[in-house]
N, C-alpha and C positions, 0 to 999 in steps of 0.2 A: 766481735767486730761491730755488730749492730748496737750493742750496749754502749760501747765507747762513742760511736757515732751519735747516738741519741743524747748522751750526756754532754758532749761538746756542742751539739746544735742547740740543746735546751739552754745551756749556759750562755751561749752567744745570743740567743733570742732574748733572754732576760736582760742582757746588757746592751741591747739596741744596736748591735753590730750587724745590720741586715745585709750589707754588701759582702762582708766576710762570710756570713752564713750561706749566702748563695754560692760563693766560690767553694766553700767546703762541701756543700751538697753536690756540686759538680765533681769535685775530687773523689768523694766517696762513691758516687754513682758511675764513675768512669769504668768502662768495660775493660780497658787494658789493665788497670790496677786490680780489678776483681779476678782476671784470669791469671795474673802473676801470683797473687796471694789468695789461694782458695782456702777458706776455713782457717784463718790465722788464729783466731780464738774461737773454737767451736762451742765450748761449754761455759768457760769461766774467764774472767778478766783478772790478771794479776793485780795484787794490791799496789805494787810499785807504780802502775799506770794511773791508779786513782789518786795517788799522792801527788802526781804531776798535774792533775786537773785543777783548774782554778776554782776557788769557792765562788758562790753566787754574789757575795757582798763585795768582792774586790773587782772593780770594773777596769782598773788601769792595767793590770798585768794579764788580762785574758788573752790578748793577741800574742804576747810573748810566750805564754804557757802553751797555747795551742800550736804555735809554730815550732816549739821545741818538742811537743808531743807527737806531731804528725810524722816527722822523719824517723823517730824512734820506732814507730809502728812498722814501717816498711823495711827497716834494717834487720829485723829479726828473721832468722831462717828456720824453717820447719825441720824438726829433728826426725830422723828415720825411726820407724817403729822397731823396737828391739824386743817386743814380746814374742816368745817362742810359741809356735803352733804345731800341733801334731794331729790335726784333724784329718778325717777321711776325705779323699777326693772322690766324690760320687760319680762325676763324669769327667773323664780326661779330655783334653783338647784334641788329641789326635784321633783316638778310636771311640771315645765316649764311654769307656769302661771305668769301673772302680779301680782304684790304685791301692797298693799295700802301703801302710805306714811303716817306713823303714826303721823307725825307732823301736817298734814292737819286735821285729825280726832280730834286731841287734840285742835287745835286752831280755827277751823271754824265749822259752823253748816249749813247744807243744808236744805232749806225750801222745802215744797212739790211741788212748782212750778218751782224749778230749781235754784233759787238764793241762793247764799252763804252769810252768815252774819258773822261778827266778832266783838269782843269788840273794843272799842276805843283804839288807840295806847297810851301806857304810862299811863293807868288808875291807876296803882298802884305805880307810880313813883312820887317822890317829893311832897307828900301830904302836907308837911309843907308850900310849896310855893303857893298852889292853894287855891282859894276862895271856899266857900261852894257851890256856884252855879256851879262852874266849876267841883267840885267833883261829884255833882249830874249828871251833863251833861255827864261826862266821864263814868258813869255806863251804858249808853245806848249802843246799838249795831248799827253798820253801815253796809250797803250793799257793797259787792264787785261788781266791774263793770263787764260787760259782758265778757271782755277778761280774767279777773281773774277767773270768774266762769267757763269758758270753760277750763282753765288750771287746776283748782282744780278738775273738773270732770274727766280730764285725769289722775290725780294723785291718784284717788281712784278707787276701783273696783265697780262692779255693785251692790254689797251688800250695799254699802254706798250711792249710787245714788238713791236707792229706798226710798220711804217715810218711816220714822221711827215713830212708834206709841208708845207714852209713857203715863202713867197714870198722870193726872193733868199736862199736858204739858203747860208750860207758853207761848209757841210759837204757840199754837193752832189757834188763830185768824189770824195768818200770813201765814198759810200753803195754804190758798185758795187765788186766785187772779182771778177776773172775766175777766180780759183782755186776759188771756191765756186759750185756750180751754181745755188744759190738766188738769187744776186745777179749772175750773169754776164749781160752784155749780148749778147755774141757767141754764136751757137749752137755747141755742142760736137759 
């Protein structure tokens, strides 16, 4: 926004339109317009707007170019942010506690000895192009590495880090691991 303002004002100053320059300065500094359009162009200016700007050598079409440019600035609407975020809420608004990232609970499963498992990537995609062996193999689960397990532990609360007990749990044989003292059944 400031870059466009400076280009317009500079071109108008060079062409000796001081009265129009003052009017545009009032227009750009107007508090109402700045509250309606916050950060219209925060980092860069589109090339299409620079094509509409007058060149310094042509003094006759400066006012018509600027008048056609200014309404187009205010007619654009800001697009909503579509970027997906799965970050940790460190302080909730109600109780001030950390919150569990629901995507972790939906996509991963924590075993009793601290490892996280997940299904194979793309197991439901492009079934027509996979062989029968590959489809069977893709139904299996894989371990997350230690870095990913540490990160997933940070993304969930203590409730989800505790061992979960279910009736007829298919993961029951995998919850114990003798190498880890916290999950070993036999005494060491």
